[in-house]
PyMOL Python script that loads the backbone (N, CA, C, O; Angstrom):
from pymol import cmd

cmd.read_pdbstr("""\
ATOM      1  N   MET A   1      -7.932   3.062 -13.040  1.00  0.00           N
ATOM      2  CA  MET A   1      -7.439   3.968 -12.029  1.00  0.00           C
ATOM      3  C   MET A   1      -5.911   3.971 -12.091  1.00  0.00           C
ATOM      4  O   MET A   1      -5.284   2.918 -12.204  1.00  0.00           O
ATOM      5  N   ALA A   2      -5.338   5.135 -12.017  1.00  0.00           N
ATOM      6  CA  ALA A   2      -3.890   5.297 -12.131  1.00  0.00           C
ATOM      7  C   ALA A   2      -3.196   4.954 -10.819  1.00  0.00           C
ATOM      8  O   ALA A   2      -3.765   5.099  -9.737  1.00  0.00           O
ATOM      9  N   HIS A   3      -1.953   4.497 -10.941  1.00  0.00           N
ATOM     10  CA  HIS A   3      -1.134   4.265  -9.754  1.00  0.00           C
ATOM     11  C   HIS A   3      -0.619   5.608  -9.239  1.00  0.00           C
ATOM     12  O   HIS A   3      -0.420   6.547 -10.010  1.00  0.00           O
ATOM     13  N   CYS A   4      -0.411   5.683  -7.949  1.00  0.00           N
ATOM     14  CA  CYS A   4       0.140   6.880  -7.320  1.00  0.00           C
ATOM     15  C   CYS A   4       1.552   7.113  -7.841  1.00  0.00           C
ATOM     16  O   CYS A   4       2.339   6.169  -7.917  1.00  0.00           O
ATOM     17  N   PRO A   5       1.888   8.334  -8.197  1.00  0.00           N
ATOM     18  CA  PRO A   5       3.267   8.608  -8.602  1.00  0.00           C
ATOM     19  C   PRO A   5       4.212   8.495  -7.409  1.00  0.00           C
ATOM     20  O   PRO A   5       3.808   8.741  -6.272  1.00  0.00           O
ATOM     21  N   PRO A   6       5.460   8.128  -7.659  1.00  0.00           N
ATOM     22  CA  PRO A   6       6.429   7.949  -6.574  1.00  0.00           C
ATOM     23  C   PRO A   6       6.555   9.153  -5.641  1.00  0.00           C
ATOM     24  O   PRO A   6       6.773   8.979  -4.442  1.00  0.00           O
ATOM     25  N   ALA A   7       6.423  10.348  -6.162  1.00  0.00           N
ATOM     26  CA  ALA A   7       6.562  11.541  -5.321  1.00  0.00           C
ATOM     27  C   ALA A   7       5.492  11.588  -4.225  1.00  0.00           C
ATOM     28  O   ALA A   7       5.719  12.174  -3.167  1.00  0.00           O
ATOM     29  N   LEU A   8       4.332  10.977  -4.468  1.00  0.00           N
ATOM     30  CA  LEU A   8       3.261  10.983  -3.475  1.00  0.00           C
ATOM     31  C   LEU A   8       3.365   9.827  -2.483  1.00  0.00           C
ATOM     32  O   LEU A   8       2.534   9.704  -1.583  1.00  0.00           O
ATOM     33  N   LEU A   9       4.371   8.990  -2.642  1.00  0.00           N
ATOM     34  CA  LEU A   9       4.522   7.826  -1.768  1.00  0.00           C
ATOM     35  C   LEU A   9       5.752   7.893  -0.871  1.00  0.00           C
ATOM     36  O   LEU A   9       6.049   6.934  -0.158  1.00  0.00           O
ATOM     37  N   LYS A  10       6.462   9.002  -0.896  1.00  0.00           N
ATOM     38  CA  LYS A  10       7.709   9.123  -0.126  1.00  0.00           C
ATOM     39  C   LYS A  10       7.503   8.893   1.370  1.00  0.00           C
ATOM     40  O   LYS A  10       8.377   8.336   2.034  1.00  0.00           O
ATOM     41  N   ASP A  11       6.364   9.314   1.905  1.00  0.00           N
ATOM     42  CA  ASP A  11       6.132   9.160   3.339  1.00  0.00           C
ATOM     43  C   ASP A  11       5.803   7.718   3.731  1.00  0.00           C
ATOM     44  O   ASP A  11       5.650   7.414   4.914  1.00  0.00           O
ATOM     45  N   LEU A  12       5.694   6.838   2.747  1.00  0.00           N
ATOM     46  CA  LEU A  12       5.446   5.414   3.003  1.00  0.00           C
ATOM     47  C   LEU A  12       6.693   4.565   2.769  1.00  0.00           C
ATOM     48  O   LEU A  12       6.616   3.336   2.778  1.00  0.00           O
ATOM     49  N   ALA A  13       7.824   5.203   2.562  1.00  0.00           N
ATOM     50  CA  ALA A  13       9.065   4.497   2.223  1.00  0.00           C
ATOM     51  C   ALA A  13       9.457   3.458   3.266  1.00  0.00           C
ATOM     52  O   ALA A  13       9.905   2.370   2.902  1.00  0.00           O
ATOM     53  N   ALA A  14       9.303   3.762   4.543  1.00  0.00           N
ATOM     54  CA  ALA A  14       9.696   2.809   5.593  1.00  0.00           C
ATOM     55  C   ALA A  14       8.823   1.553   5.542  1.00  0.00           C
ATOM     56  O   ALA A  14       9.331   0.440   5.683  1.00  0.00           O
ATOM     57  N   LEU A  15       7.530   1.723   5.343  1.00  0.00           N
ATOM     58  CA  LEU A  15       6.640   0.567   5.241  1.00  0.00           C
ATOM     59  C   LEU A  15       7.000  -0.273   4.024  1.00  0.00           C
ATOM     60  O   LEU A  15       7.069  -1.498   4.115  1.00  0.00           O
ATOM     61  N   PHE A  16       7.228   0.372   2.891  1.00  0.00           N
ATOM     62  CA  PHE A  16       7.589  -0.360   1.675  1.00  0.00           C
ATOM     63  C   PHE A  16       8.918  -1.092   1.847  1.00  0.00           C
ATOM     64  O   PHE A  16       9.072  -2.214   1.365  1.00  0.00           O
ATOM     65  N   ALA A  17       9.872  -0.472   2.524  1.00  0.00           N
ATOM     66  CA  ALA A  17      11.166  -1.123   2.774  1.00  0.00           C
ATOM     67  C   ALA A  17      10.969  -2.370   3.629  1.00  0.00           C
ATOM     68  O   ALA A  17      11.605  -3.395   3.383  1.00  0.00           O
ATOM     69  N   ASP A  18      10.103  -2.295   4.620  1.00  0.00           N
ATOM     70  CA  ASP A  18       9.800  -3.477   5.443  1.00  0.00           C
ATOM     71  C   ASP A  18       9.181  -4.578   4.599  1.00  0.00           C
ATOM     72  O   ASP A  18       9.576  -5.739   4.706  1.00  0.00           O
ATOM     73  N   LEU A  19       8.222  -4.229   3.767  1.00  0.00           N
ATOM     74  CA  LEU A  19       7.553  -5.236   2.926  1.00  0.00           C
ATOM     75  C   LEU A  19       8.541  -5.936   1.995  1.00  0.00           C
ATOM     76  O   LEU A  19       8.428  -7.140   1.766  1.00  0.00           O
ATOM     77  N   ARG A  20       9.490  -5.206   1.468  1.00  0.00           N
ATOM     78  CA  ARG A  20      10.485  -5.796   0.551  1.00  0.00           C
ATOM     79  C   ARG A  20      11.324  -6.872   1.240  1.00  0.00           C
ATOM     80  O   ARG A  20      11.885  -7.738   0.569  1.00  0.00           O
ATOM     81  N   ARG A  21      11.415  -6.830   2.569  1.00  0.00           N
ATOM     82  CA  ARG A  21      12.211  -7.822   3.312  1.00  0.00           C
ATOM     83  C   ARG A  21      11.395  -9.046   3.725  1.00  0.00           C
ATOM     84  O   ARG A  21      11.969 -10.039   4.172  1.00  0.00           O
ATOM     85  N   TRP A  22      10.082  -8.997   3.588  1.00  0.00           N
ATOM     86  CA  TRP A  22       9.257 -10.129   4.004  1.00  0.00           C
ATOM     87  C   TRP A  22       9.452 -11.307   3.056  1.00  0.00           C
ATOM     88  O   TRP A  22       9.481 -11.124   1.839  1.00  0.00           O
ATOM     89  N   PRO A  23       9.586 -12.512   3.604  1.00  0.00           N
ATOM     90  CA  PRO A  23       9.717 -13.685   2.736  1.00  0.00           C
ATOM     91  C   PRO A  23       8.427 -13.873   1.919  1.00  0.00           C
ATOM     92  O   PRO A  23       7.319 -13.748   2.442  1.00  0.00           O
ATOM     93  N   GLY A  24       8.599 -14.168   0.657  1.00  0.00           N
ATOM     94  CA  GLY A  24       7.449 -14.435  -0.210  1.00  0.00           C
ATOM     95  C   GLY A  24       6.790 -13.202  -0.784  1.00  0.00           C
ATOM     96  O   GLY A  24       5.862 -13.326  -1.583  1.00  0.00           O
ATOM     97  N   VAL A  25       7.242 -11.992  -0.400  1.00  0.00           N
ATOM     98  CA  VAL A  25       6.657 -10.753  -0.919  1.00  0.00           C
ATOM     99  C   VAL A  25       7.575 -10.199  -2.009  1.00  0.00           C
ATOM    100  O   VAL A  25       8.788 -10.084  -1.830  1.00  0.00           O
ATOM    101  N   VAL A  26       6.956  -9.858  -3.150  1.00  0.00           N
ATOM    102  CA  VAL A  26       7.686  -9.339  -4.299  1.00  0.00           C
ATOM    103  C   VAL A  26       7.040  -8.023  -4.716  1.00  0.00           C
ATOM    104  O   VAL A  26       5.816  -7.903  -4.755  1.00  0.00           O
ATOM    105  N   GLU A  27       7.871  -7.049  -5.024  1.00  0.00           N
ATOM    106  CA  GLU A  27       7.373  -5.777  -5.548  1.00  0.00           C
ATOM    107  C   GLU A  27       7.428  -5.866  -7.073  1.00  0.00           C
ATOM    108  O   GLU A  27       8.493  -5.738  -7.677  1.00  0.00           O
ATOM    109  N   LYS A  28       6.257  -6.089  -7.686  1.00  0.00           N
ATOM    110  CA  LYS A  28       6.190  -6.285  -9.147  1.00  0.00           C
ATOM    111  C   LYS A  28       6.499  -4.993  -9.900  1.00  0.00           C
ATOM    112  O   LYS A  28       7.163  -5.020 -10.936  1.00  0.00           O
ATOM    113  N   SER A  29       6.028  -3.882  -9.387  1.00  0.00           N
ATOM    114  CA  SER A  29       6.372  -2.555  -9.887  1.00  0.00           C
ATOM    115  C   SER A  29       6.335  -1.629  -8.675  1.00  0.00           C
ATOM    116  O   SER A  29       5.969  -2.059  -7.581  1.00  0.00           O
ATOM    117  N   ARG A  30       6.708  -0.373  -8.856  1.00  0.00           N
ATOM    118  CA  ARG A  30       6.827   0.524  -7.706  1.00  0.00           C
ATOM    119  C   ARG A  30       5.536   0.558  -6.895  1.00  0.00           C
ATOM    120  O   ARG A  30       4.479   0.935  -7.402  1.00  0.00           O
ATOM    121  N   ALA A  31       5.641   0.152  -5.609  1.00  0.00           N
ATOM    122  CA  ALA A  31       4.541   0.170  -4.636  1.00  0.00           C
ATOM    123  C   ALA A  31       3.397  -0.770  -4.994  1.00  0.00           C
ATOM    124  O   ALA A  31       2.265  -0.565  -4.558  1.00  0.00           O
ATOM    125  N   VAL A  32       3.687  -1.798  -5.785  1.00  0.00           N
ATOM    126  CA  VAL A  32       2.704  -2.846  -6.094  1.00  0.00           C
ATOM    127  C   VAL A  32       3.303  -4.160  -5.600  1.00  0.00           C
ATOM    128  O   VAL A  32       4.240  -4.692  -6.195  1.00  0.00           O
ATOM    129  N   PHE A  33       2.747  -4.673  -4.502  1.00  0.00           N
ATOM    130  CA  PHE A  33       3.326  -5.833  -3.834  1.00  0.00           C
ATOM    131  C   PHE A  33       2.439  -7.064  -3.993  1.00  0.00           C
ATOM    132  O   PHE A  33       1.211  -6.988  -3.952  1.00  0.00           O
ATOM    133  N   TYR A  34       3.106  -8.196  -4.174  1.00  0.00           N
ATOM    134  CA  TYR A  34       2.444  -9.494  -4.271  1.00  0.00           C
ATOM    135  C   TYR A  34       3.001 -10.404  -3.187  1.00  0.00           C
ATOM    136  O   TYR A  34       4.185 -10.339  -2.855  1.00  0.00           O
ATOM    137  N   ALA A  35       2.148 -11.241  -2.647  1.00  0.00           N
ATOM    138  CA  ALA A  35       2.573 -12.250  -1.673  1.00  0.00           C
ATOM    139  C   ALA A  35       2.239 -13.612  -2.261  1.00  0.00           C
ATOM    140  O   ALA A  35       1.071 -13.951  -2.453  1.00  0.00           O
ATOM    141  N   ARG A  36       3.265 -14.378  -2.539  1.00  0.00           N
ATOM    142  CA  ARG A  36       3.095 -15.717  -3.108  1.00  0.00           C
ATOM    143  C   ARG A  36       2.197 -15.699  -4.344  1.00  0.00           C
ATOM    144  O   ARG A  36       1.242 -16.469  -4.445  1.00  0.00           O
ATOM    145  N   ARG A  37       2.515 -14.825  -5.261  1.00  0.00           N
ATOM    146  CA  ARG A  37       1.836 -14.663  -6.549  1.00  0.00           C
ATOM    147  C   ARG A  37       0.437 -14.064  -6.478  1.00  0.00           C
ATOM    148  O   ARG A  37      -0.233 -13.953  -7.505  1.00  0.00           O
ATOM    149  N   LEU A  38      -0.015 -13.678  -5.296  1.00  0.00           N
ATOM    150  CA  LEU A  38      -1.322 -13.038  -5.157  1.00  0.00           C
ATOM    151  C   LEU A  38      -1.128 -11.564  -4.821  1.00  0.00           C
ATOM    152  O   LEU A  38      -0.247 -11.227  -4.029  1.00  0.00           O
ATOM    153  N   PRO A  39      -1.928 -10.685  -5.402  1.00  0.00           N
ATOM    154  CA  PRO A  39      -1.798  -9.262  -5.082  1.00  0.00           C
ATOM    155  C   PRO A  39      -1.983  -9.030  -3.588  1.00  0.00           C
ATOM    156  O   PRO A  39      -2.842  -9.647  -2.959  1.00  0.00           O
ATOM    157  N   LEU A  40      -1.184  -8.151  -3.033  1.00  0.00           N
ATOM    158  CA  LEU A  40      -1.243  -7.840  -1.604  1.00  0.00           C
ATOM    159  C   LEU A  40      -1.569  -6.366  -1.373  1.00  0.00           C
ATOM    160  O   LEU A  40      -2.465  -6.045  -0.593  1.00  0.00           O
ATOM    161  N   LEU A  41      -0.851  -5.475  -2.041  1.00  0.00           N
ATOM    162  CA  LEU A  41      -0.992  -4.046  -1.789  1.00  0.00           C
ATOM    163  C   LEU A  41      -0.668  -3.264  -3.046  1.00  0.00           C
ATOM    164  O   LEU A  41       0.323  -3.539  -3.723  1.00  0.00           O
ATOM    165  N   HIS A  42      -1.503  -2.294  -3.354  1.00  0.00           N
ATOM    166  CA  HIS A  42      -1.161  -1.298  -4.365  1.00  0.00           C
ATOM    167  C   HIS A  42      -1.764   0.030  -3.946  1.00  0.00           C
ATOM    168  O   HIS A  42      -2.675   0.081  -3.118  1.00  0.00           O
ATOM    169  N   SER A  43      -1.248   1.099  -4.525  1.00  0.00           N
ATOM    170  CA  SER A  43      -1.643   2.447  -4.120  1.00  0.00           C
ATOM    171  C   SER A  43      -2.160   3.220  -5.325  1.00  0.00           C
ATOM    172  O   SER A  43      -1.383   3.874  -6.022  1.00  0.00           O
ATOM    173  N   PRO A  44      -3.459   3.150  -5.576  1.00  0.00           N
ATOM    174  CA  PRO A  44      -4.009   3.900  -6.703  1.00  0.00           C
ATOM    175  C   PRO A  44      -4.257   5.363  -6.358  1.00  0.00           C
ATOM    176  O   PRO A  44      -4.305   5.751  -5.190  1.00  0.00           O
ATOM    177  N   LEU A  45      -4.408   6.142  -7.386  1.00  0.00           N
ATOM    178  CA  LEU A  45      -4.761   7.545  -7.274  1.00  0.00           C
ATOM    179  C   LEU A  45      -6.206   7.657  -7.741  1.00  0.00           C
ATOM    180  O   LEU A  45      -6.534   7.205  -8.837  1.00  0.00           O
ATOM    181  N   THR A  46      -7.068   8.248  -6.931  1.00  0.00           N
ATOM    182  CA  THR A  46      -8.482   8.357  -7.292  1.00  0.00           C
ATOM    183  C   THR A  46      -8.660   9.401  -8.390  1.00  0.00           C
ATOM    184  O   THR A  46      -7.737  10.153  -8.703  1.00  0.00           O
ATOM    185  N   GLY A  47      -9.841   9.435  -8.961  1.00  0.00           N
ATOM    186  CA  GLY A  47     -10.151  10.419  -9.992  1.00  0.00           C
ATOM    187  C   GLY A  47     -10.060  11.845  -9.486  1.00  0.00           C
ATOM    188  O   GLY A  47      -9.868  12.777 -10.267  1.00  0.00           O
ATOM    189  N   GLU A  48     -10.198  12.017  -8.174  1.00  0.00           N
ATOM    190  CA  GLU A  48     -10.090  13.345  -7.567  1.00  0.00           C
ATOM    191  C   GLU A  48      -8.650  13.693  -7.208  1.00  0.00           C
ATOM    192  O   GLU A  48      -8.395  14.763  -6.656  1.00  0.00           O
ATOM    193  N   GLY A  49      -7.708  12.806  -7.514  1.00  0.00           N
ATOM    194  CA  GLY A  49      -6.305  13.071  -7.224  1.00  0.00           C
ATOM    195  C   GLY A  49      -5.867  12.715  -5.822  1.00  0.00           C
ATOM    196  O   GLY A  49      -4.775  13.093  -5.397  1.00  0.00           O
ATOM    197  N   GLU A  50      -6.707  11.987  -5.093  1.00  0.00           N
ATOM    198  CA  GLU A  50      -6.343  11.555  -3.748  1.00  0.00           C
ATOM    199  C   GLU A  50      -5.771  10.149  -3.811  1.00  0.00           C
ATOM    200  O   GLU A  50      -6.140   9.351  -4.673  1.00  0.00           O
ATOM    201  N   ARG A  51      -4.877   9.859  -2.899  1.00  0.00           N
ATOM    202  CA  ARG A  51      -4.267   8.531  -2.896  1.00  0.00           C
ATOM    203  C   ARG A  51      -4.963   7.637  -1.890  1.00  0.00           C
ATOM    204  O   ARG A  51      -5.583   8.102  -0.934  1.00  0.00           O
ATOM    205  N   ARG A  52      -4.843   6.339  -2.131  1.00  0.00           N
ATOM    206  CA  ARG A  52      -5.381   5.359  -1.200  1.00  0.00           C
ATOM    207  C   ARG A  52      -4.557   4.088  -1.314  1.00  0.00           C
ATOM    208  O   ARG A  52      -3.763   3.928  -2.242  1.00  0.00           O
ATOM    209  N   ALA A  53      -4.751   3.200  -0.374  1.00  0.00           N
ATOM    210  CA  ALA A  53      -4.079   1.902  -0.394  1.00  0.00           C
ATOM    211  C   ALA A  53      -5.169   0.839  -0.494  1.00  0.00           C
ATOM    212  O   ALA A  53      -6.143   0.862   0.258  1.00  0.00           O
ATOM    213  N   ASP A  54      -4.997  -0.078  -1.418  1.00  0.00           N
ATOM    214  CA  ASP A  54      -5.871  -1.232  -1.523  1.00  0.00           C
ATOM    215  C   ASP A  54      -5.072  -2.434  -1.044  1.00  0.00           C
ATOM    216  O   ASP A  54      -4.016  -2.751  -1.591  1.00  0.00           O
ATOM    217  N   VAL A  55      -5.591  -3.101  -0.011  1.00  0.00           N
ATOM    218  CA  VAL A  55      -4.888  -4.211   0.627  1.00  0.00           C
ATOM    219  C   VAL A  55      -5.769  -5.448   0.554  1.00  0.00           C
ATOM    220  O   VAL A  55      -6.954  -5.407   0.886  1.00  0.00           O
ATOM    221  N   ARG A  56      -5.167  -6.554   0.111  1.00  0.00           N
ATOM    222  CA  ARG A  56      -5.899  -7.806   0.055  1.00  0.00           C
ATOM    223  C   ARG A  56      -5.642  -8.589   1.327  1.00  0.00           C
ATOM    224  O   ARG A  56      -4.498  -8.879   1.677  1.00  0.00           O
ATOM    225  N   GLY A  57      -6.723  -8.926   2.013  1.00  0.00           N
ATOM    226  CA  GLY A  57      -6.636  -9.718   3.228  1.00  0.00           C
ATOM    227  C   GLY A  57      -7.378 -11.031   3.069  1.00  0.00           C
ATOM    228  O   GLY A  57      -7.767 -11.399   1.961  1.00  0.00           O
ATOM    229  N   ARG A  58      -7.570 -11.722   4.148  1.00  0.00           N
ATOM    230  CA  ARG A  58      -8.266 -13.012   4.101  1.00  0.00           C
ATOM    231  C   ARG A  58      -9.701 -12.887   3.603  1.00  0.00           C
ATOM    232  O   ARG A  58     -10.229 -13.798   2.964  1.00  0.00           O
ATOM    233  N   ASP A  59     -10.327 -11.747   3.901  1.00  0.00           N
ATOM    234  CA  ASP A  59     -11.731 -11.548   3.548  1.00  0.00           C
ATOM    235  C   ASP A  59     -11.922 -10.714   2.288  1.00  0.00           C
ATOM    236  O   ASP A  59     -13.026 -10.229   2.039  1.00  0.00           O
ATOM    237  N   GLY A  60     -10.893 -10.540   1.503  1.00  0.00           N
ATOM    238  CA  GLY A  60     -10.997  -9.749   0.279  1.00  0.00           C
ATOM    239  C   GLY A  60     -10.241  -8.439   0.394  1.00  0.00           C
ATOM    240  O   GLY A  60      -9.357  -8.284   1.237  1.00  0.00           O
ATOM    241  N   TRP A  61     -10.603  -7.497  -0.467  1.00  0.00           N
ATOM    242  CA  TRP A  61      -9.897  -6.226  -0.559  1.00  0.00           C
ATOM    243  C   TRP A  61     -10.467  -5.201   0.419  1.00  0.00           C
ATOM    244  O   TRP A  61     -11.676  -5.125   0.635  1.00  0.00           O
ATOM    245  N   THR A  62      -9.571  -4.425   0.996  1.00  0.00           N
ATOM    246  CA  THR A  62      -9.932  -3.295   1.845  1.00  0.00           C
ATOM    247  C   THR A  62      -9.252  -2.065   1.275  1.00  0.00           C
ATOM    248  O   THR A  62      -8.072  -2.105   0.926  1.00  0.00           O
ATOM    249  N   SER A  63      -9.989  -0.983   1.181  1.00  0.00           N
ATOM    250  CA  SER A  63      -9.443   0.269   0.672  1.00  0.00           C
ATOM    251  C   SER A  63      -9.316   1.258   1.826  1.00  0.00           C
ATOM    252  O   SER A  63     -10.241   1.423   2.621  1.00  0.00           O
ATOM    253  N   LEU A  64      -8.172   1.905   1.904  1.00  0.00           N
ATOM    254  CA  LEU A  64      -7.892   2.853   2.982  1.00  0.00           C
ATOM    255  C   LEU A  64      -7.425   4.170   2.371  1.00  0.00           C
ATOM    256  O   LEU A  64      -6.463   4.195   1.604  1.00  0.00           O
ATOM    257  N   GLU A  65      -8.101   5.256   2.709  1.00  0.00           N
ATOM    258  CA  GLU A  65      -7.651   6.563   2.245  1.00  0.00           C
ATOM    259  C   GLU A  65      -6.344   6.922   2.945  1.00  0.00           C
ATOM    260  O   GLU A  65      -6.185   6.688   4.143  1.00  0.00           O
ATOM    261  N   LEU A  66      -5.420   7.487   2.189  1.00  0.00           N
ATOM    262  CA  LEU A  66      -4.110   7.865   2.724  1.00  0.00           C
ATOM    263  C   LEU A  66      -3.938   9.372   2.626  1.00  0.00           C
ATOM    264  O   LEU A  66      -3.620   9.889   1.556  1.00  0.00           O
ATOM    265  N   PRO A  67      -4.145  10.087   3.737  1.00  0.00           N
ATOM    266  CA  PRO A  67      -3.946  11.536   3.691  1.00  0.00           C
ATOM    267  C   PRO A  67      -2.480  11.862   3.403  1.00  0.00           C
ATOM    268  O   PRO A  67      -1.581  11.073   3.695  1.00  0.00           O
ATOM    269  N   THR A  68      -2.265  13.033   2.828  1.00  0.00           N
ATOM    270  CA  THR A  68      -0.911  13.479   2.524  1.00  0.00           C
ATOM    271  C   THR A  68      -0.600  14.688   3.375  1.00  0.00           C
ATOM    272  O   THR A  68      -1.310  15.688   3.264  1.00  0.00           O
ATOM    273  N   PRO A  69       0.412  14.660   4.215  1.00  0.00           N
ATOM    274  CA  PRO A  69       1.230  13.496   4.564  1.00  0.00           C
ATOM    275  C   PRO A  69       0.414  12.528   5.419  1.00  0.00           C
ATOM    276  O   PRO A  69      -0.590  12.898   6.028  1.00  0.00           O
ATOM    277  N   ILE A  70       0.870  11.298   5.443  1.00  0.00           N
ATOM    278  CA  ILE A  70       0.139  10.277   6.179  1.00  0.00           C
ATOM    279  C   ILE A  70       0.194  10.571   7.678  1.00  0.00           C
ATOM    280  O   ILE A  70       1.221  10.992   8.210  1.00  0.00           O
ATOM    281  N   THR A  71      -0.915  10.344   8.330  1.00  0.00           N
ATOM    282  CA  THR A  71      -0.976  10.537   9.781  1.00  0.00           C
ATOM    283  C   THR A  71      -0.507   9.263  10.471  1.00  0.00           C
ATOM    284  O   THR A  71      -0.478   8.194   9.862  1.00  0.00           O
ATOM    285  N   ALA A  72      -0.146   9.378  11.724  1.00  0.00           N
ATOM    286  CA  ALA A  72       0.288   8.204  12.489  1.00  0.00           C
ATOM    287  C   ALA A  72      -0.839   7.173  12.567  1.00  0.00           C
ATOM    288  O   ALA A  72      -0.585   5.970  12.496  1.00  0.00           O
ATOM    289  N   THR A  73      -2.069   7.636  12.710  1.00  0.00           N
ATOM    290  CA  THR A  73      -3.212   6.727  12.789  1.00  0.00           C
ATOM    291  C   THR A  73      -3.387   5.961  11.487  1.00  0.00           C
ATOM    292  O   THR A  73      -3.605   4.750  11.508  1.00  0.00           O
ATOM    293  N   SER A  74      -3.293   6.654  10.348  1.00  0.00           N
ATOM    294  CA  SER A  74      -3.425   5.991   9.049  1.00  0.00           C
ATOM    295  C   SER A  74      -2.268   5.032   8.796  1.00  0.00           C
ATOM    296  O   SER A  74      -2.454   3.960   8.220  1.00  0.00           O
ATOM    297  N   ARG A  75      -1.075   5.422   9.229  1.00  0.00           N
ATOM    298  CA  ARG A  75       0.087   4.541   9.047  1.00  0.00           C
ATOM    299  C   ARG A  75      -0.094   3.235   9.834  1.00  0.00           C
ATOM    300  O   ARG A  75       0.201   2.153   9.325  1.00  0.00           O
ATOM    301  N   ARG A  76      -0.580   3.344  11.079  1.00  0.00           N
ATOM    302  CA  ARG A  76      -0.826   2.141  11.886  1.00  0.00           C
ATOM    303  C   ARG A  76      -1.930   1.285  11.272  1.00  0.00           C
ATOM    304  O   ARG A  76      -1.820   0.059  11.245  1.00  0.00           O
ATOM    305  N   ALA A  77      -2.980   1.914  10.784  1.00  0.00           N
ATOM    306  CA  ALA A  77      -4.088   1.172  10.165  1.00  0.00           C
ATOM    307  C   ALA A  77      -3.608   0.427   8.927  1.00  0.00           C
ATOM    308  O   ALA A  77      -3.975  -0.729   8.718  1.00  0.00           O
ATOM    309  N   LEU A  78      -2.797   1.072   8.113  1.00  0.00           N
ATOM    310  CA  LEU A  78      -2.271   0.419   6.916  1.00  0.00           C
ATOM    311  C   LEU A  78      -1.369  -0.745   7.292  1.00  0.00           C
ATOM    312  O   LEU A  78      -1.465  -1.816   6.693  1.00  0.00           O
ATOM    313  N   ARG A  79      -0.508  -0.559   8.258  1.00  0.00           N
ATOM    314  CA  ARG A  79       0.392  -1.630   8.688  1.00  0.00           C
ATOM    315  C   ARG A  79      -0.414  -2.823   9.211  1.00  0.00           C
ATOM    316  O   ARG A  79      -0.101  -3.970   8.891  1.00  0.00           O
ATOM    317  N   ARG A  80      -1.453  -2.555  10.016  1.00  0.00           N
ATOM    318  CA  ARG A  80      -2.294  -3.649  10.530  1.00  0.00           C
ATOM    319  C   ARG A  80      -2.964  -4.416   9.401  1.00  0.00           C
ATOM    320  O   ARG A  80      -3.032  -5.644   9.435  1.00  0.00           O
ATOM    321  N   LEU A  81      -3.461  -3.690   8.396  1.00  0.00           N
ATOM    322  CA  LEU A  81      -4.114  -4.362   7.268  1.00  0.00           C
ATOM    323  C   LEU A  81      -3.140  -5.260   6.511  1.00  0.00           C
ATOM    324  O   LEU A  81      -3.471  -6.389   6.151  1.00  0.00           O
ATOM    325  N   VAL A  82      -1.948  -4.746   6.277  1.00  0.00           N
ATOM    326  CA  VAL A  82      -0.961  -5.510   5.516  1.00  0.00           C
ATOM    327  C   VAL A  82      -0.498  -6.737   6.312  1.00  0.00           C
ATOM    328  O   VAL A  82      -0.265  -7.797   5.731  1.00  0.00           O
ATOM    329  N   GLU A  83      -0.366  -6.601   7.614  1.00  0.00           N
ATOM    330  CA  GLU A  83       0.136  -7.698   8.441  1.00  0.00           C
ATOM    331  C   GLU A  83      -0.914  -8.753   8.732  1.00  0.00           C
ATOM    332  O   GLU A  83      -0.577  -9.857   9.158  1.00  0.00           O
ATOM    333  N   ALA A  84      -2.183  -8.432   8.508  1.00  0.00           N
ATOM    334  CA  ALA A  84      -3.262  -9.379   8.819  1.00  0.00           C
ATOM    335  C   ALA A  84      -3.284 -10.577   7.879  1.00  0.00           C
ATOM    336  O   ALA A  84      -4.135 -11.455   8.018  1.00  0.00           O
TER     337      ALA A  84
END
""", "prot")
cmd.dss("prot")
cmd.show_as("cartoon", "prot")
cmd.util.cbc("prot")
cmd.orient("prot")
């Protein structure tokens, strides 16, 4: 599965900027974040051309569809997943 191109992630810039400031979080490549050497978040593009966020939490991976532009509800859901 392909990574989302940067042009499709512009509406997530504030969230990504916050993640870059978290201790122990590293952006290995654009919009691919690791926490203490473990994958945390990446944004793949589905075969249908839709974007989503895959977030690793305590219980494994969670996938969240990301409408374009992102809605306030989806933005809050993504932030909650990443912060968990």
